MARGULUM-970447 format. One line per field, with one value per residue: residue number from 1; x, y, z of N, C-alpha, C, O in turn; chain; residue in three letters. Coordinates in Angstrom, 1 decimal, m for minus. Layout:
BEGIN
nufi <- NUM:...
n_east <- X:...
n_north <- Y:...
n_up <- Z:...
ca_east <- X:...
ca_north <- Y:...
ca_up <- Z:...
c_east <- X:...
c_north <- Y:...
c_up <- Z:...
o_east <- X:...
o_north <- Y:...
o_up <- Z:...
seba <- A:...
drenlo <- ALA:...
//
This chain:
BEGIN
nufi <- 1:2:3:4:5:6:7:8:9:10:11:12:13:14:15:16:17:18:19:20:21:22:23:24:25:26:27:28:29:30:31:32:33:34:35:36:37:38:39:40:41:42:43:44:45:46:47:48:49:50:51:52:53:54:55:56:57:58:59:60:61:62:63:64:65:66:67:68:69:70:71:72:73:74:75:76:77:78:79:80:81:82:83:84:85:86:87:88:89:90:91:92:93:94:95:96:97:98:99:100:101:102:103:104:105:106:107:108:109:110:111:112:113:114:115:116:117:118:119:120:121:122:123:124:125:126:127:128:129:130:131:132:133:134:135:136:137:138:139:140:141:142:143:144:145:146:147:148:149:150:151:152:153:154:155:156:157:158:159:160:161:162:163:164:165:166:167:168:169:170:171:172:173:174:175:176:177
n_east <- 158.8:156.6:155.4:155.5:154.0:151.5:151.0:150.6:148.4:146.5:146.5:145.6:142.8:141.7:141.1:139.0:135.8:133.6:134.3:134.7:132.2:130.6:131.9:131.3:128.5:128.0:129.5:128.2:125.7:126.2:127.3:125.1:123.1:124.2:123.8:125.6:125.1:126.1:128.6:128.2:126.9:128.9:130.9:129.5:129.3:132.0:132.9:131.2:131.2:133.9:134.0:132.2:133.6:136.0:135.0:134.1:136.5:138.0:136.5:136.8:139.7:140.3:142.3:144.4:145.2:148.3:150.2:149.7:151.0:151.3:149.2:148.1:146.7:143.7:142.4:140.0:138.6:139.2:142.3:143.2:142.2:143.5:141.1:141.0:143.0:142.2:139.7:140.5:142.1:140.1:138.4:139.9:141.4:139.2:138.2:140.4:140.2:137.6:138.2:139.9:138.0:136.3:137.4:139.5:142.3:144.9:144.5:144.7:147.2:148.1:145.9:145.8:148.4:148.2:146.0:147.4:149.4:147.8:146.6:148.9:150.0:148.0:147.6:150.1:150.3:148.8:150.6:152.7:151.3:151.0:148.7:148.2:149.6:152.2:151.7:148.9:148.2:149.2:147.7:145.2:145.6:146.0:143.6:141.5:142.6:142.4:139.6:138.6:139.8:138.5:135.9:136.2:136.9:134.6:132.8:133.8:133.4:130.6:130.0:131.2:129.7:127.1:127.6:128.1:125.8:124.1:123.2:122.5:124.1:126.4:129.0:130.8:131.6:132.0:131.2:128.5:126.5
n_north <- 42.1:39.5:38.3:40.4:42.3:40.8:40.7:43.2:43.9:42.4:43.7:46.2:46.0:46.9:49.5:49.4:50.3:48.9:47.6:49.8:51.0:49.1:48.9:51.5:51.6:49.5:50.5:53.0:52.2:50.7:52.8:54.5:52.8:52.4:54.8:56.9:59.3:61.8:61.0:59.1:60.4:62.2:60.4:59.4:61.8:62.3:60.1:60.1:62.7:63.0:61.0:62.1:64.6:63.5:62.2:64.5:65.9:64.2:64.2:66.9:67.2:65.0:63.2:60.9:57.5:55.9:53.8:50.4:47.3:44.9:43.2:42.4:44.0:45.9:48.9:51.5:54.5:57.9:59.2:61.2:62.6:59.8:57.5:55.1:55.8:58.1:57.3:55.3:56.8:58.5:56.7:55.1:56.9:58.2:56.0:55.7:58.0:57.6:55.5:56.8:58.2:56.4:54.0:52.6:54.5:53.1:51.8:53.7:54.5:52.0:51.5:54.0:53.7:51.5:52.2:54.2:52.8:51.1:53.2:54.3:52.0:51.1:53.2:53.6:51.1:51.7:53.1:51.3:49.2:50.5:51.8:54.3:57.6:58.8:61.4:61.4:59.8:61.2:63.5:62.3:61.6:64.1:65.4:63.9:63.7:66.5:66.9:65.1:66.2:68.7:67.8:66.5:68.7:70.2:68.4:68.2:70.8:71.1:69.3:70.4:72.7:71.6:70.4:72.6:73.9:72.1:71.4:69.0:67.1:64.7:64.1:65.9:66.4:64.0:61.5:60.3:61.4
n_up <- 26.5:26.6:28.9:30.8:29.6:29.6:32.5:33.0:31.3:32.7:35.1:34.3:34.3:36.6:36.2:34.4:32.9:33.6:36.0:37.7:37.6:38.9:41.4:42.2:42.4:44.2:46.7:47.1:47.7:50.0:51.7:51.9:53.1:55.5:56.7:56.0:54.5:53.3:52.6:50.8:48.7:48.1:47.1:44.8:43.3:43.0:41.3:39.2:38.2:37.5:35.5:33.5:33.1:31.9:29.6:28.2:27.8:26.1:23.8:23.2:22.8:21.0:20.5:18.9:19.6:20.6:18.3:18.8:18.6:19.6:20.2:22.7:24.3:23.8:22.8:22.3:20.8:21.7:22.9:25.0:28.0:29.6:30.3:31.9:33.7:34.8:35.9:37.8:39.5:40.6:41.8:43.6:45.0:46.3:47.7:49.5:50.8:52.1:53.6:55.6:56.9:58.0:59.0:61.6:62.9:62.7:60.3:58.2:56.9:55.6:53.9:52.2:51.1:49.6:47.9:46.4:45.2:43.4:42.0:40.6:39.2:37.7:35.9:34.9:33.5:31.2:29.6:29.2:27.9:25.5:24.8:25.5:25.6:27.8:28.5:28.4:30.5:32.6:32.5:33.1:35.7:37.0:36.3:37.6:40.2:40.7:40.7:42.5:44.9:45.0:45.3:47.8:49.5:49.3:50.5:53.1:53.9:54.0:55.9:58.2:58.3:58.7:61.2:62.8:62.9:64.0:66.9:68.3:67.2:68.2:67.1:65.2:61.8:59.1:60.0:60.6:58.5
ca_east <- 158.6:155.2:154.8:155.4:152.7:150.4:150.7:150.1:147.1:145.6:146.3:144.8:141.3:141.3:140.6:137.9:134.6:132.6:134.8:134.6:130.8:130.2:132.3:130.5:127.2:128.0:130.0:127.2:124.6:126.7:127.3:123.7:122.4:124.9:123.6:126.6:124.6:126.9:129.8:127.6:126.7:130.3:131.4:128.8:129.7:133.5:133.1:130.3:131.7:135.1:133.7:131.7:134.8:136.9:134.4:134.0:137.9:138.3:135.9:137.5:141.0:140.3:143.6:144.5:145.9:149.5:150.1:150.2:150.9:151.6:147.9:147.9:145.6:142.9:141.7:139.3:138.3:140.4:143.4:143.5:143.0:143.3:139.9:141.4:143.9:141.3:138.8:141.1:142.5:139.0:137.8:140.8:141.7:138.0:138.2:141.3:139.5:136.5:138.9:140.4:136.9:135.4:138.2:140.3:143.4:145.9:144.4:144.7:148.4:148.1:144.9:146.3:149.5:147.6:145.3:148.5:150.2:146.9:146.5:150.0:150.2:146.9:148.0:151.4:150.0:148.2:151.7:153.4:150.6:151.1:147.4:148.2:150.9:152.5:150.9:147.4:148.1:149.5:146.4:144.1:145.9:145.7:142.2:140.8:143.1:141.9:138.2:138.5:140.3:137.5:134.7:136.3:136.7:133.0:132.1:134.2:132.8:129.2:130.0:131.5:128.5:126.2:127.9:128.0:124.3:123.3:123.7:122.2:125.1:127.5:130.1:131.0:132.3:131.3:130.9:127.2:125.7
ca_north <- 40.9:39.2:38.1:41.6:42.8:40.1:41.1:44.8:43.7:41.9:44.8:47.5:45.9:47.7:50.8:49.2:51.0:47.9:47.4:51.0:51.2:48.0:49.5:52.8:51.2:48.7:51.4:54.0:51.6:50.4:54.0:55.0:52.0:52.6:56.2:57.8:59.9:62.7:60.3:58.4:61.5:62.8:59.2:59.4:63.0:62.2:59.2:60.5:64.0:62.6:60.2:63.1:65.3:62.6:62.1:65.8:66.4:63.2:64.7:68.3:66.9:63.9:62.7:59.5:56.6:55.5:52.5:49.3:46.2:43.6:42.3:41.9:45.0:46.5:50.1:52.2:55.8:58.9:58.9:62.2:62.0:58.3:57.1:54.2:56.4:59.1:56.5:54.6:57.8:59.0:55.6:54.6:58.0:58.4:54.9:56.1:59.1:57.1:54.7:57.6:58.8:55.3:53.0:53.1:55.2:52.3:51.3:54.7:54.5:50.9:51.7:55.0:53.2:50.4:52.9:55.0:51.8:50.8:54.3:54.4:50.9:51.2:54.4:53.1:50.0:52.0:53.4:50.0:48.5:51.3:52.2:55.7:58.4:59.3:62.7:61.0:59.3:62.4:64.4:61.6:61.7:65.5:65.7:63.2:64.3:67.9:66.8:64.5:67.2:69.7:67.1:66.3:70.1:70.7:67.5:68.6:72.1:70.7:68.5:71.4:73.6:70.9:70.2:73.9:74.2:71.0:71.3:67.7:66.2:64.6:63.8:66.6:65.8:63.1:60.1:59.9:62.6
ca_up <- 27.1:26.7:30.3:31.5:29.0:30.1:33.8:33.0:30.7:33.8:36.1:33.8:34.4:37.8:35.8:33.4:33.3:34.2:37.4:38.5:37.9:39.9:42.7:42.4:42.9:45.6:47.7:47.3:48.5:51.4:52.5:52.2:54.1:56.9:57.1:55.7:53.3:52.7:51.9:49.6:47.6:47.5:46.3:43.4:42.7:42.5:40.3:38.0:37.7:36.8:34.2:32.6:32.6:31.0:28.3:27.6:27.4:25.1:22.7:22.9:22.2:19.9:20.4:18.4:20.4:19.9:17.6:19.6:17.6:20.3:20.3:24.1:24.8:22.8:23.3:21.2:21.2:21.9:24.0:26.0:28.9:29.9:31.2:32.9:34.7:35.7:36.8:38.9:40.4:41.2:42.6:44.6:46.0:47.1:48.7:50.6:51.7:52.7:54.7:56.5:57.6:58.6:59.6:62.6:62.5:62.3:58.9:57.4:56.1:54.6:52.8:51.4:50.3:48.6:46.9:45.7:44.4:42.5:41.1:39.9:38.4:36.6:35.1:34.2:32.7:30.0:28.8:29.1:27.0:24.5:24.4:25.9:25.8:29.1:28.8:28.7:31.8:33.6:32.5:33.8:37.3:37.3:36.2:38.6:41.5:41.2:40.8:43.9:45.9:45.1:46.0:49.3:50.2:49.4:51.5:54.4:54.3:54.2:57.2:59.2:58.4:59.3:62.6:63.6:62.8:64.7:68.4:68.6:66.6:69.1:66.5:64.1:60.6:58.2:60.5:60.4:57.9
c_east <- 157.0:154.7:154.6:154.0:151.6:150.0:150.2:148.5:146.2:145.4:145.4:143.5:140.9:140.8:139.5:136.7:133.8:133.0:134.6:133.1:130.2:130.7:131.6:129.2:127.2:128.4:128.9:126.1:124.9:126.7:125.9:123.1:122.9:124.7:124.6:126.3:125.5:128.2:129.3:127.4:127.9:131.0:130.9:129.3:131.2:133.6:132.3:130.8:132.9:134.9:133.1:132.8:135.8:136.5:134.4:135.5:138.3:137.8:136.4:138.8:141.1:141.5:143.7:145.5:147.2:149.3:150.5:149.9:151.0:150.4:147.5:146.6:144.9:142.2:141.2:139.0:139.5:141.2:143.6:142.3:142.7:142.1:140.2:142.2:143.0:140.4:139.3:141.7:141.3:138.5:138.8:141.3:140.5:138.0:139.2:140.8:138.5:137.0:139.3:139.2:136.2:136.2:139.1:141.7:144.7:145.8:144.7:146.1:148.4:147.2:145.4:147.6:149.1:147.0:146.4:149.0:149.1:146.8:147.7:150.2:149.2:147.2:149.1:151.1:149.5:149.4:152.5:152.6:150.5:149.7:147.2:149.6:151.1:151.7:149.4:147.1:148.3:148.3:145.2:144.4:145.6:144.3:141.3:141.3:142.4:140.3:137.9:138.8:139.1:136.2:134.9:136.3:135.3:132.4:132.5:133.5:131.3:129.0:130.3:130.4:127.4:126.4:127.8:126.6:123.5:123.7:123.3:123.2:126.3:128.8:130.1:131.8:131.3:130.9:129.5:126.4:124.9
c_north <- 40.6:39.0:39.4:42.3:42.2:40.5:42.5:44.7:43.2:43.1:46.0:47.3:46.7:49.0:50.7:49.9:50.2:47.7:48.6:51.4:50.3:48.5:50.8:52.5:50.6:49.7:52.4:53.4:51.3:51.7:54.5:54.1:52.2:54.1:57.3:58.5:60.9:62.0:59.6:59.3:62.0:61.7:59.3:60.5:62.9:61.3:59.6:61.8:63.7:61.9:61.3:64.0:64.7:62.5:63.4:66.1:65.4:63.9:66.1:68.1:65.9:63.5:61.3:58.9:56.4:54.1:51.4:48.0:44.8:42.7:42.0:42.8:45.6:47.8:51.0:53.7:56.8:58.6:59.9:62.7:60.5:58.1:56.2:54.8:57.4:58.4:55.8:55.6:58.2:57.9:55.2:55.7:58.3:57.3:55.1:57.1:58.5:56.2:55.7:58.2:57.8:54.2:53.5:53.6:54.3:51.7:52.3:54.7:53.3:51.1:52.8:54.6:52.2:51.1:53.7:53.9:51.3:52.0:54.4:53.3:50.8:52.3:54.0:52.0:50.4:52.4:52.2:49.2:49.2:51.7:53.7:56.4:58.6:60.6:62.5:60.6:60.3:63.3:63.6:61.7:63.2:65.9:65.1:63.6:65.6:67.6:66.1:65.4:68.2:69.0:66.9:67.6:70.4:69.7:67.9:69.9:71.9:70.1:69.5:72.3:73.0:70.7:71.5:74.3:73.3:70.8:69.8:66.7:66.0:64.4:64.7:66.0:64.9:61.6:59.7:61.2:62.2
c_up <- 27.3:28.0:31.1:30.9:29.4:31.6:33.7:32.4:31.8:34.7:35.6:34.0:35.8:37.5:34.7:33.8:34.0:35.8:38.3:38.7:38.9:41.3:43.1:43.1:44.2:46.7:48.0:48.0:49.8:52.2:52.9:53.1:55.5:57.4:56.9:54.4:52.6:51.9:50.7:48.4:47.0:46.7:44.9:42.7:42.1:41.3:39.1:37.5:37.0:35.5:33.1:32.1:31.6:29.6:27.5:27.0:26.2:23.8:22.2:22.2:21.0:19.6:19.9:19.3:19.7:19.2:18.5:18.7:18.3:20.4:21.7:24.7:23.7:23.6:22.1:21.8:21.3:23.0:25.1:26.6:29.1:30.7:32.2:34.2:35.5:36.5:38.0:40.0:41.2:42.3:43.8:45.5:46.8:48.1:49.8:51.5:52.5:54.0:55.9:57.5:58.5:59.2:60.7:62.1:62.0:60.8:57.9:56.3:55.1:53.6:51.8:50.5:49.3:47.4:46.0:44.7:43.2:41.5:40.1:38.9:37.4:35.6:34.3:33.2:31.3:29.0:28.4:28.0:25.7:24.0:24.7:25.9:27.3:29.5:29.0:30.1:32.8:33.6:33.2:35.3:37.7:37.3:37.4:40.0:41.8:41.4:42.2:45.1:46.1:45.7:47.5:50.1:50.3:50.6:52.9:54.9:54.7:55.6:58.3:59.4:59.1:60.9:63.4:63.6:63.6:66.0:68.9:68.1:67.5:68.4:65.2:63.0:59.9:58.8:60.2:59.8:56.8
o_east <- 156.3:153.6:153.7:153.2:150.5:148.8:149.3:147.5:145.1:144.3:144.7:142.8:139.7:140.1:139.0:136.4:133.2:132.2:134.3:132.7:129.4:129.9:131.2:128.9:126.6:127.7:128.8:125.6:124.2:126.2:125.7:122.5:122.1:125.3:124.6:126.9:125.5:128.7:130.1:127.8:128.1:131.6:131.6:129.7:131.6:134.4:132.8:130.8:133.1:135.6:133.4:133.0:136.3:137.2:134.7:135.6:139.0:138.6:136.4:139.0:141.9:141.8:143.0:146.5:147.3:148.3:151.7:148.7:151.0:150.6:146.6:145.8:145.6:141.7:141.9:139.2:140.6:140.8:144.1:141.4:141.6:142.0:139.7:142.0:143.1:140.2:138.7:141.6:141.4:138.3:138.3:141.6:140.7:137.7:138.9:140.9:138.4:136.5:139.1:139.4:135.6:135.6:139.5:142.1:145.4:146.8:145.0:146.0:148.8:147.5:145.2:147.7:149.6:147.3:146.1:149.2:149.6:146.8:147.5:150.5:149.5:147.1:149.0:151.6:149.7:149.4:153.0:153.3:149.9:149.6:146.3:150.6:150.1:151.2:148.7:146.2:147.6:148.0:144.4:143.5:145.0:143.8:140.5:140.4:142.0:139.8:137.0:138.1:138.7:135.5:134.0:135.8:134.9:131.7:131.7:133.2:130.9:128.1:129.6:130.1:126.7:125.5:127.5:126.3:122.3:124.6:123.9:123.1:127.2:129.8:129.5:132.7:130.1:130.5:129.3:125.7:124.2
o_north <- 41.4:39.4:39.5:42.9:42.9:40.6:42.8:45.4:43.6:43.4:46.7:48.3:47.0:49.7:51.7:50.1:50.6:47.7:48.4:52.1:50.8:48.5:51.0:53.0:51.0:49.7:52.7:54.1:51.5:51.7:54.9:54.7:52.3:54.5:58.3:58.3:60.8:62.5:59.4:59.0:62.2:62.0:59.2:60.4:63.4:61.6:59.4:61.9:64.1:62.1:61.2:64.2:65.3:62.6:63.4:66.6:66.0:64.1:66.4:68.7:66.1:63.2:60.4:59.4:56.7:53.4:51.4:47.8:43.7:41.5:41.1:42.3:45.9:47.8:51.2:54.0:56.4:57.9:59.5:63.1:60.0:58.6:56.3:54.5:57.4:58.7:55.7:55.3:58.2:58.2:55.1:55.5:58.7:57.6:54.7:57.1:58.7:56.1:55.4:58.6:58.1:53.4:54.6:53.3:54.7:51.2:51.9:54.8:53.4:50.8:52.5:55.0:52.2:50.9:53.9:54.2:51.2:51.7:54.6:53.7:50.5:52.0:54.1:52.1:49.7:52.2:52.2:48.6:48.7:51.9:54.4:55.7:58.6:60.8:63.3:60.9:60.3:63.9:64.3:61.8:63.4:66.6:65.8:63.9:65.9:68.2:66.5:65.4:68.4:69.7:67.2:67.6:70.8:70.2:68.0:70.1:72.5:70.2:69.4:72.7:73.6:70.9:71.5:75.0:73.6:70.0:69.5:65.5:66.8:64.6:64.3:65.2:65.0:60.8:58.6:61.9:63.0
o_up <- 27.9:28.3:32.0:31.6:29.5:31.9:34.4:32.8:31.8:35.0:36.3:33.8:35.9:38.3:34.2:35.0:35.0:36.7:39.5:39.6:39.7:42.2:44.3:44.2:45.2:47.8:49.2:48.9:50.8:53.4:54.0:54.1:56.5:58.4:57.5:53.4:51.4:50.8:49.7:47.3:45.8:45.6:43.9:41.6:41.0:40.4:37.9:36.2:35.9:34.5:31.9:30.9:30.7:28.6:26.3:25.9:25.3:22.9:21.0:21.2:20.1:18.4:20.5:19.6:18.5:19.5:19.0:18.3:17.6:20.5:21.8:25.4:22.7:24.7:21.1:23.0:21.0:24.0:26.1:25.9:28.6:31.9:33.3:35.3:36.7:37.7:39.0:41.2:42.5:43.5:44.9:46.7:48.0:49.2:51.0:52.7:53.7:55.1:57.1:58.7:59.5:60.0:60.7:60.9:61.1:60.3:56.7:55.1:53.9:52.4:50.6:49.4:48.1:46.2:44.8:43.5:42.1:40.3:38.9:37.8:36.3:34.4:33.0:32.1:30.3:27.8:27.3:27.3:24.7:22.8:24.3:26.2:28.0:30.6:29.6:30.8:33.9:34.6:33.7:36.1:38.7:38.2:38.0:40.8:42.9:42.3:43.0:46.1:47.2:46.6:48.4:51.2:51.4:51.5:53.8:56.1:55.7:56.3:59.3:60.5:59.9:61.7:64.6:64.6:63.8:66.3:69.9:68.4:67.6:69.1:64.2:63.2:59.9:58.0:59.6:60.5:56.2
seba <- A:A:A:A:A:A:A:A:A:A:A:A:A:A:A:A:A:A:A:A:A:A:A:A:A:A:A:A:A:A:A:A:A:A:A:A:A:A:A:A:A:A:A:A:A:A:A:A:A:A:A:A:A:A:A:A:A:A:A:A:A:A:A:A:A:A:A:A:A:A:A:A:A:A:A:A:A:A:A:A:A:A:A:A:A:A:A:A:A:A:A:A:A:A:A:A:A:A:A:A:A:A:A:A:A:A:A:A:A:A:A:A:A:A:A:A:A:A:A:A:A:A:A:A:A:A:A:A:A:A:A:A:A:A:A:A:A:A:A:A:A:A:A:A:A:A:A:A:A:A:A:A:A:A:A:A:A:A:A:A:A:A:A:A:A:A:A:A:A:A:A:A:A:A:A:A:A
drenlo <- ASP:THR:ALA:VAL:LEU:GLN:TRP:PHE:ALA:THR:LEU:THR:HIS:LEU:GLY:ASP:ALA:TRP:ALA:LEU:THR:ALA:ALA:THR:VAL:VAL:ILE:ALA:VAL:LEU:LEU:TRP:VAL:ARG:GLN:HIS:ARG:LEU:LEU:ALA:ILE:GLY:TRP:LEU:VAL:ALA:LEU:ALA:GLY:ASN:GLY:ALA:LEU:THR:LYS:ILE:LEU:LYS:GLN:VAL:PHE:GLU:ARG:VAL:ARG:PRO:GLU:HIS:VAL:HIS:GLY:ILE:ALA:GLN:ALA:ASP:GLY:PHE:SER:PHE:PRO:SER:GLY:HIS:THR:SER:GLY:SER:MET:ALA:ALA:TYR:ALA:MET:LEU:ALA:TYR:LEU:ALA:THR:ARG:LEU:LEU:PRO:ARG:HIS:CYS:HIS:LEU:PRO:VAL:VAL:MET:VAL:ALA:GLY:ALA:VAL:ILE:PHE:THR:THR:GLY:TRP:SER:ARG:VAL:VAL:LEU:GLN:VAL:HIS:TYR:ALA:SER:ASP:VAL:LEU:ALA:GLY:TRP:LEU:LEU:ALA:GLY:THR:TRP:VAL:LEU:CYS:THR:VAL:LEU:VAL:MET:GLU:SER:VAL:ALA:ARG:TRP:ARG:SER:SER:ASN:ASP:SER:ASN:ASN:PRO:GLN:PRO:GLY:LEU:VAL:LYS:THR
//
């Protein structure tokens, strides 16, 4: 159905490189200006590192994209792993993490649920639009999810180390680091 494809073609832009790059810059600047330096650095490491890993893996595997003849979506380059999927996973998972660190507790569940829905639908849109195989999308989720998890674990470790070494820090963790 053309209407469904059009809807997914619009939705897939949430994982476009230009949209994620703009979000990366804006959020990094906001975090830095608000004195959340460790969060800003972690945000940049999560997104830039994921982008680099995705590009490297695309060059290693050189998987050709599936044939898509509907004309609604255009995609170039290699297929595995899906860059839209890994980029949206990294960005929206990190946004959910940042929300759990910076927003009141009652906001955590709704933000995490919206992030999960955006991550899933952006990835799935790539399969529906026939510009990726399902395995490309699964690899994108796995790659970015693993990278984000490692980034967050390092950030949390640094924050704990800083708070244990800083007796003047009234709030341990990542609130103001």
